N, C-alpha and C positions, 0 to 999 in steps of 0.2 A: 355345853359344848364349847370347846376352845379351838379357835383357828387363828393363826398368825398372832398369838399372844393376847387375843381378846376372847373372853368367855361371855356367852349369852345364855340366857335361860329364863325360866319362869318360876315364881314361888307363890304359894298361897299366902295371902295377907295374914298376919298374926291373929286377926279377929276370926278367921275361919278355922283356926286350929288351936282351941283351948288346950292347955297343958293336961294331957291325959294319955293313957295308952290307947292307940287306935284299935278298934275291933270292927268286925263286920257290921255290928249294930250301930256304931256311932261315927263311922268315917263319913266326912262331909265331901271328900273329894278324892280323886285318884291321880296318879302321876304316871306318865309314859315318857320314855326316853327315845324311842325309835318309831318311825312311821311304818306302815305296812310294807314298804319297799326296803326296810332295813337301814334307812338313812337316819342319822341323828336328827331328832326334831323334838326338843323338850316340850311337853304338853301337860297341862293341868285340866282336868275335866270334873264337872259337877252338874247335877248330883250323881252320886253313885247309884246305878240302877239297883233297886231292891233295898236301898238304904233308907235311913230315917227321913230324908228330905225328898225322896224321889216320888212319893205318892202325891200327885198334883192333879188338879182339874185342868182340862184343856183351856188354854188361854191365860192360865194363872201365871203371874210374873214370878220370876226366880232371880235372886241376886246373889252374886258371889264375887268377892274381891280377890284379885291376884296382882302380883307385881311382875313387871318385865324387868330383866336385869341385864345390864351390859357392864362388864368389869374388866379392866386391864389386868391380866395375870392368868394364872392357871385355874383349873376347876377347884382345886383345894383352897387356893387363895380367895376365890369368889365365895366358896362355902363358908370360910372363916369370916369374911366380910358380912355376909347375910346373917350368919349366926350371931355375930356381935351387934351389928348396927340395925338389923330389922327385928330379930327375935329376942335380943337382949341377953343372950347366953354369953358367959364370960369364962366358964371353965370347960374346956374341951381338951382332948388329948390328940396327939399325933402319933400314930403307931409307927415304930421304927422298923425298918427293913433289916432284919438281922442276917440276911443271907447275901449281902452285897460285898 
């Protein structure tokens, strides 16, 4: 979410997201962008109910690592920053808007 040139958000730690195609069977976390009132509120939640890590005994500890992010710039600039600096991706594309 960007306001007054500052983007804030949350991101799952790279340890929580091994490189693979996420499916209903292997997703460790979920992502939401809006709260029940419709306001922007970036969220990461874990475990995903019904997923591989959700069957636990009462009182059993659960650990999940996430990163809070504050970045000067647009959402796309923050995305590029996280992609490069947190997740180690270097090849990404920026789709052009052909209708402007």
